[in-house]
N, C-alpha and C positions, 0 to 999 in steps of 0.2 A: 330615868325612861330609856327606853329604846328608840332611836330615831324613825320615824314615821314616812314613808315616801306616799303621797297622795295621788292617786291616779285620777284624772278628771273625767268626767262622763262623759261621751258624746250622748247624741240621740238615740232614743229607744231603740231600737229596730235599726242597727247600721247595716249599711252594705257594703261589698266589699269594695269600694273604692272608699268609701268613709273609713275602713279598718286601715286600710292601706298607706291613706294621707298620715295618720296620725298614731303614732305607738301608746295613745293615752287613750284611745277607744274601748269601750267596754268589752271586757272577758265573757266567755259564753256562760259561765256558772255563777257570775253576778248575781247578789240576792240568794245564792243557795247557803243554805245554813246548816253547819256540819259542827258536832260533837266529837271527839275522837280522846277515847281514853287508850294510850298507846304509850310505849317505848322502845328503846334501842333503835332499832329501822324500820323491820318491815312494816309494821302499822303506822309510824311517821312518814314513810314513804307513799303510802295510800293518800293519809292526809293532804301530802306537800302536792300530789298531784291536782288533787280537787283543787287546794288554797292556790297554786298557780293559775290556773284557768278561773280565778276568780272567786269560787266561793268562802263564805266566812268561817275559817276554820277556828274552832275554841279547844285548846290542847287541855285537858282533864289533869292534872299532877298534884301528888299526893302533898300532905302539908309541907314538906322537908323538899319539896320540889324533886322533880324527876332527876334520878339517882345517874342516869345519862349523861347529864350534863359534867360529873364529873371523872366519866373517865381519861384514864390514862394510857398513854402509847399508842395503839392502831384505834382505839375507840375515841381518842381525841377528840376526831372531826364530827363521831355522828350528831350532836346535839345540834350545832350549828349549820350543817351540812342538811337535815331531814325536816327542820323545822323554821322556815321562814313562811314568811305569810301567813302566820298563824299567832292567835292571841293565847294567853293562858290566864287559868284559874286554879286554885290550889284546894283541894275539897279532901277532906278527912272520910272516904266512905266506909269506915269502921263506926263512926257515927250516924244512928238513926238522922238527926239535923242534915249529914251532909249528905246522905243516899236520898233525903227528899230533894235537897238542892239539885247534886244530878238527876233527880227523874223529873224534875221541872228544866232544866237544861232541854234533857231528850225530847220530852214533849214538845217544846216549841223547835227542833229541828226537823229538816230535812232529811239529813244522814247522821247515824250513829257508827263509828268505827271504833274495833277494839281487839286490841291483840294478846289477850291475857289467856292463864290456861283453861282449858275447859271445863263450864261449870261454874267458875269464878263470877260472871256478870250476871248468872240465875242466883246465884248466894245474896246479892248483893241487888237483887230484883229489878235487874237494870238490863236483862236480856231481851230479845227481839218476843220469844211469845208473853213477857210479861207487857211490855209497851207496846207492841202492836193492839191489844188489848185495848187501849184506849187512843192509839194513833194508829190507824190503821194505812196510814200513806207514807208511815216510815219505811226509810231504807237502810238496813243493817249491815254492817260490814264486818266479818268475823276473820280476823286475819289470825291462821294457825301455824302449826308445824306439821300438821297432818289432816287431811279431810277427816269426817267420821269414818271410823273403820275401826280392825284390831290395833292400829298404831296409835290411837289418837290421841291416848291418856300419856304417851313418853314427851318424855320432855326434847323438843326440837331446839336445835342452834344449826346456823347455816352450816358450818363443818360437819357436825352430825350427815344432816341430809346430802351433803357431798358424796360423803365417804359410802354411806349405805346407798345410794342412789347411782353410783357409775361414775359421778364427774370427777372425785377424785383419782378415780380409776383413771380416767380417761388424761388427764391433765399431767401426770408422773410419766416419770419413766416407768417401765417394768418391775414390780417389785417392791415401788417406793411411790406410793398415792399420795399424790400431793392437792389440797384444797388449791381452787381459783384465788388470782390475788385480791381479790375486793369481795364484799356481802354481794355475789351477783345473786341468790335463792332470797335473801331479803329484801332485795332493790326491787329484783320483778316479782317477787313475791304480790310486794304491796302496788307495784304498776298494773299487776292482773286482777288484786281485789280494786282500784281504782276501775279499770276497764268495765267490771261487771258492774260496780256502781254506776258508769254511764250509762250502762245497760237498762238497768233498774229504773231508773231516769225516766228512761225512752218509753219503757213500759208503763211506768206510774202515767205517764203524759195519755197514755190511751185507756189504761181501766180505772185510773183515778187510786190504785192500790198498790202499796209499797211490798217490797220483800226481802228475807235474809238473803245476802249473798258470802260465799265463802269462796279463801284461796289460802295457798298452805303452800310450806318450804316444800315441804317433800315432793307433793306433784310438780310443782314447779319446778325442780331438778329434775325430775323424771322427763318432763317435757322438753328440755334441754338435752338430754340425751338420747332422746327418741331417733333422732336421726341415724346414730348409732343401732340404735335395736331394729332398725329399718333395715341397715346395714347386714346383719346378723341373719334377719328375717329372709331377705332375698339373695344372699350368696351364700349362706348357711357356714358364713368363718366369720367367726369373732372377730369385732372391732380390735384394731390392738390399740394401747394408748396412742397420745398423739406424736410423742416424742420417736416411738416406734413404727408408726402406722407405714399402710402400705401407700405411700402417696401418688395421687391419680394424674401429677405433676414434678417433670422432674429437675429443672429448675423453681426452687420455693423455698427458700432455703434462707439461715443467717452466716452472714460470710464473715469473718475476722479478717481486716487488712489494715495497711499502716499503719503503726502506732497503736495497735491493739484496739484499734475503733472497730465497731460492729455495725452492719446496715443488712437490712433483709432486702433481697432482690428475688424478681420470680418472671418466670416467660409463660403463661399456661396455655399459650395457642401456637401451631405453627407459624404461622405470622407474625407471634411476637417474638419468637426463637430464630425469626429469621433476622428481625431488629435486632434483638439484642444481642446477636453477633458480629452485626455492622457495626454497633454503637461501641463493642467491647475491642473489636479488630480480630474478628475469631473467624478468619476465612476458611480454616482449616475445617472447622469443627462445623460450620455451615455449608461445607462439600461434600462432608462426610453421608453416605449414603446410610449407613447404621444410624444415624441420628436424625434420619430424615422427617420423621413424625413422632409426635408425643409419645405415644406407648412403646417406639422405639427406643426413643429416648428414657423414659420407664424404666425398661428391661436393666438397661444399664446405667442406672440412677449411680449408684454407689463409684464406678470410674469415673462418669463424667463431673459429678459433686469433686472431686479428689482434684479432675485437672484443674476446673475453675477455680478452684480454692488455690492452688498454685499459682493462677498466672493472675489472680487477681488479689493474693499479698501483697504488692507493692503501690496498690490504689489506694487513693483518700476518700476515706467514705465522703466529705465535699464532693469532690470529682465525679462521682459515680452518683450522686444524686443528683448534679447537675448534668449530668448525660440522660439520666433515665426521666428526669422532668423534662427535659427538651424531646426524647422520642416519644414519650407517653406510654414507658413501661412501669409498673408496680413496683415500687420500693416504700423502703422506711427504714427512717433513722431508728436506732435504739433507744428510746427515751426513759428519762424517770420521771414520776408524776410532776416532783417539785418545777420540773423544767416543763411544762406546760402553761405555766404561769406569762412566760414569754414568747409563746409560740402566736407567732404573728396570725395565722389565719383565727385563730381565736378571739384575736382582739378584733380583728378587721370585721367578723362575723357578730359580734356581740356575743361570745359565747361564754363571755365572765361576767359577772355583778359585784359589786359592793356590798355586805353584809357587814353592820357591828357587831362584836362578839359580846356574850352577856356574861359568861362564865370565865375562870381561870383564870392563868397569870394574865392574861392580854386581853382580858376585859374591857371593853370601851373603845377597844382598838380598830381600825376598818381593816378586812381584809377582803380578797376574793373568792369567790364561790361559784360552781360550776350551775350552768342550764339547764334545764329539760331541750334534748336535742330536735325541737321541732320548731315551726313556726306557726302563726297565725296571721293569714293575709300579709305575709312578710316581714312579722315581728317576734320577736323573741319574747313569750311571757315571764316578767324578769321580777325584779324583788320589790314590792308594796310595802313590808313591813320587816323588819329586821326580826331575827330570832327574839322570841319575846323573853324578858326576863321572869322568873317565878312568880307566877299571880298579881302578873303586871297587870290583866283588866278586868279583876276578879269585882271589885265594885260596878263597871259598865255591864259585867255580863250577868249580873244578879239582877241590877236595875233593869235591865232590858226584859227579864222574866218576871214583874212586877214587884223584885223586893223594895220594899222604904229601906231607906238608909237606917233608923232604927233598927230594923229586922239584920242589916246587914252586919251593922255594928254589933249585934246582940250574935251573931253566927260568930264574927271573928273574935267575940269575948271567950266563946266555949272550943275555939280553934277547931270549928266545925271546916270554917273554910279561913284562907288566909291572903 
């Protein structure tokens, strides 16, 4: 069984001082029941937002378990990353008895979330139109590749929408489109879906009625590049890919220094340029009237950067970081993801939490995972439930919606649930 972390409840309407006094105070969505028919990243992210905020999220998996559990390579972290604080039930939705189980679970829920192809849930009788006839308070979140329109039946992936939505063009060098280094659309699409659910919950509190909300990968990607679209609308000039962009700041780049180490350094105002020169002993550049304003420095950026690269080549990254830290200038070491496990800020602020792995060669081992980047009354919503084993909560979930143990045993004998 996966290890469970029990969070004790504070009195029913805790005030801010109650919340600040204890990390075990009630979470804002405690008591909300969510059933999710999701896989991969986008749908599970939506469910994880709600789960981290306290909702009781039940993940419906196929009889063989969510295939995301067994992904290799870059997908190896998907399931444990996006499925904490959830419970799991396995249902064969191709069997009438399995569909009836799913229907009863949905009718007992506040929120249903799904990220299957358009029409899939309708064929199962588990779409919003069908369920809302019996359950008008239901909030139904559909997480898709595209919102309804000409593209809605296309198969979408994060990489697909990055390519067609301008993000890969903006990330790579000219002529070399490159996807962003993480599942930005899947993750943010799920987060926007959760935001829509939260809005629908507020509306339901006013009207008493639920609604269907939708979020989509392509539209999320277009939102991300919207600033570049507006840049064109305002200037009449297409935005260049980020590596070749017209940079609005002269000093805003990665520098290779002693030992081949790299560090990002920036000075984005005239005041910062003055401090930058003082910190690095660049009195001649500070005094140069042709470099007196940011716009003048931008005009001379190639020459200025060549000069700075030459002068900084013998400096150590650690020494530059110390100088910039003391002066309050923007800088950043160039780190790999695995190095963040040793980040002192994450350690001090509780940005990482333990989970027990349920699948793969390290099943049963405890590792660190990242938490959402917000606090509630000073506390990070953390891990209450480890990622579930496939079907770990089947019996409890069915009992909660009125099935007797004999009925559960019969469903298992039919392989309608597991």
